[in-house]
N, C-alpha and C positions, 0 to 999 in steps of 0.2 A: 951775885952768883957764886963768888968764892966762899961766902959765908954758908950758903946752902950746901956746897960741896963738902965743906968741913963738917957740917952737922950730919950729913949722910955717912961720913966715914966713921962717926962715933956710934952708929946704929949697930946693934948686935944681931947678926944674921941668924943666930941660933935661938933668939928669943921666941917665946911661945907663939906670939902673934904673927911671927913670920913663917911658922911651920906650914908647909903646903897641906891642903886637905887630904891628899892621898898619902901623907906620911902617917904611919901608925907603928905600933910595937906589936910584934907577933907574940904568941903564947910563951915562947922560950925566953922572952925578955930582951931578945936581940933586936936592936933597932934596924928597921929597913934602911937601905941605903938612901941617903938624901940626894935627890936628883938635882942636878944643876940646871940652869936655864937652857943650856945647850941640849941636855938630855931630854928635858921637857919638850923642846922644839922638835927634837928627833922623834920622840914618841908621838907627838902630834902629827909629824910628817908620816910616820909609820901608820898611825890610825887613819890618816887621810888616804894613804895609799890603799890600805885594806878596804876602806869604804868605797873608794873609786873602783877597786877591783870587783867588789860585789856589784856595783852599778854596771860595770863593764860586762860582768857575767850575765846579769839580767838583760842588759841591752843586747848582748850576743844571742841570748835565748830568744828574745823578742824578734831579733833579726832572722834567726833560724826559723822561727814559727811563721813570721811574715813571708819569708822566702819560700817556705813550704806551701803556704796558702797561695802565694802568687804563682808558684810553679804549678800547683794544682789547677788554678784558674786558667793559666796559660795552656795546660794540657787539655782541659775541658774545651778551651777555645779552639785548640788545634783539632780536637775530635769533631766538634760541631762544624768547623770549617771543612774538614775532610768529608763529613757526611753531606754537607751542602754541595761541595764540588762533585761528589758522586751522584747526587740527585740531579744536578745540572746536566751531567753527561748522559743521564737516562731520560732527559726531557727534550721534547721537540716543540718548536714554535710553529703553529699552523695559522695561516692567514687566508683572507678572501673566502671566508665561510659564509654560505648562504644563510639568510634569516630563518629558513625553514629547517635547517639542520639542528638536531638536538645533540646533547652531550652523549647520549646513548648511541645515536647513529654514528657520530664521529669516532667514538671508542670502538664500535663494531668494525669500522673500516681499518683501523690501525691494529686491531687484535689479530689480524692475519699475519702480522710480523712478529708478534710476541705478546706476552701478558701485559695488559694495560692496567696499571694500579691506580691511576687518577687521570681525570680529564676535566678541564675547566674551560668553558667558553666565556669569553669576555668581549668587551667592545663598547664603542660609543653608542649610546642609545639612539642617537639621531643618524647613525650610519647604516647603510643597507647591508654592508659586509661586516663580519666580525672576525675575531681571532681567538685562538685557543692555545692552551698548553696541555700536552699529552705526555704523561710520565709512564715509562716502562719499568718492568721488574729488573731488567738488566740493560746495559748499554748496547749489547748486540742487537736487541730488538729495536732500539732507537736508531742504530745505524742502518738496519734493513729498511726501516720505515721512511728513511729519507728518499727512497726510490718512489714513494707514492706522490711526490710533488707533481702537479699537473692532472691528478685524478679528478674527474668530474664528480662533484658532490652537490646535489641539488642542481642549481643552474650555473654554477661557476666552478672552474678548476681551482683546487686548493694549492697553496704554496706551502712547502714544508722545509723548515730550516732548523739547525741545532739551536736550542734555547740558550740564552745568556743568563737566565734566572731559573730558580727552582720554584715549584708550586708551593705556596704557603699552605701549611696543613690547616684543616678545619679545627676550630677550638674543640678539644676532646670532650668538654662538658656538654657540647651540643649533639654529639654523636649518639646513636642508639645504645642503650645500656642493657637491653634484654631482647629476647626473641619477640616479645610483644611489640617493642618499639621498632625493631627491624621490619616487622610486618606492617607497622604504621607507615614506615618510610616507603614501602612498596605501593602505598595508596596515596602518597603525598607528592605534590609538584611544587617547584620553586618558580615563581613568576616575577619577572623584572620589567622595568621600563613602563610602569603603570602611571598614568596621568595623575597628577596630584589632586585634580578636581574630582577624581573617581572615588566614591565611597566604598566602604567594606560591603555594604548591601549590593552595590552595583557589581562588584567583583563576584560575589556569590551568585547573583542572578545570571551573570554571563556564563559562568561555568556550569551551573545547573541546567540552563536552557540548552547549552551546546554539548554537554557531556553526560551529566547525571548528578545524583545526590551528593551534596557536599556536607560532610559531618563536622568539620572544624576548619576555621579560616583565621589567619593572623595577618593583618595588613600593617606594614611598618613603614616608617619614613620620618624625616625631620626637615627642618628649614634649610639645611645646608645643601641638600640634594634636590635636583629639579624633578625627580621621579620617585616612585615608591616601589616597594617590593611586597610580595605576599607568599605565604605558605598555605597551600590549599590541600586539605585532606579529604579524600572521597570515601564513599562507603565501600567501594570495591577497587581492587588493583586494576581491573580491566578498564574502569572509568578513568583512572589516572593515566593509563597508557593512551586512551583516546584523547585526553586533555593535552597530551604532548603535541598533537597535530594543530593545536590552537596557536602555536607560536607564529607570530607574524600578523595575526588578526588584530584589528583596531578596536581598542576599548577606550572610550572617551575620545581623545584626539590623537592617540599614539599607538603604534603596533607593540603588542606585548611580546615578551620572550618567555618561553616555558621550557623547563628542563626538570629531570627527576630530582627530588630533594634528597640530600644526604643526611638531613636531620628530621626527626619527627616533630609534630606540633604537640607539645606537651600542654595539658590543661593548666591554665593560670590559677595559682593558689591565691585566694583572696584572704587577706589578713582580717581577723575579727576586729570590730571596733574597740578602741581603747576604753576601759572603764574609768580611767583617771579623769 
């Protein structure tokens, strides 16, 4: 070890092979200052700090951007929550609704208290009574409508309470897109609680014999639900109004429910067969 130390002492630190790569001579012929190991370490530390600083700047920029995005998302969340809470204040929960009562008839009752913007009748298909959600244009109309609790509608007095939920909007892609489709809606009914054993031909025959000419019919259902639904379009709006009185009639083995449709029955587009 001592011999190695003695050999190292004899080395010339100014020898060419020991010149650092960053050592050069400028055009004036004056040598640049030879950096010591401490200077090199200091320079490395300085470079490292500058590099870290850039990273920190980028990181701060990302944080600011992310913070802005999160703030925007939070703001949107607050807006949607506020809108939802406002909708809940304007909505009533109505229960003990007779099978024969339609959404149109229920909305007509509550329209005496204010403008009704939406009315949805729901319920267990096996239950005699149903419930509904009625939304008003403002909360004042909803407050006034609370006094209608106990009103006889059909064969039963309805119960009216403030709602704890808002009415889910209809998928806008299903809503009418033109005057022609709005006119189609006036001729269309929405039929629920259809026995799964009933075919599309059976539904058509029922409504044509009871009401009038059916121009288009869409019967829908799946394996997850015990009943099916249908959209039935008639030739005339008067026939569709007549069909609303069919709510409660038995088709197959179950009483159907009929209400005005909010969506038209659009013709199905058939894809041409592939030539591949």
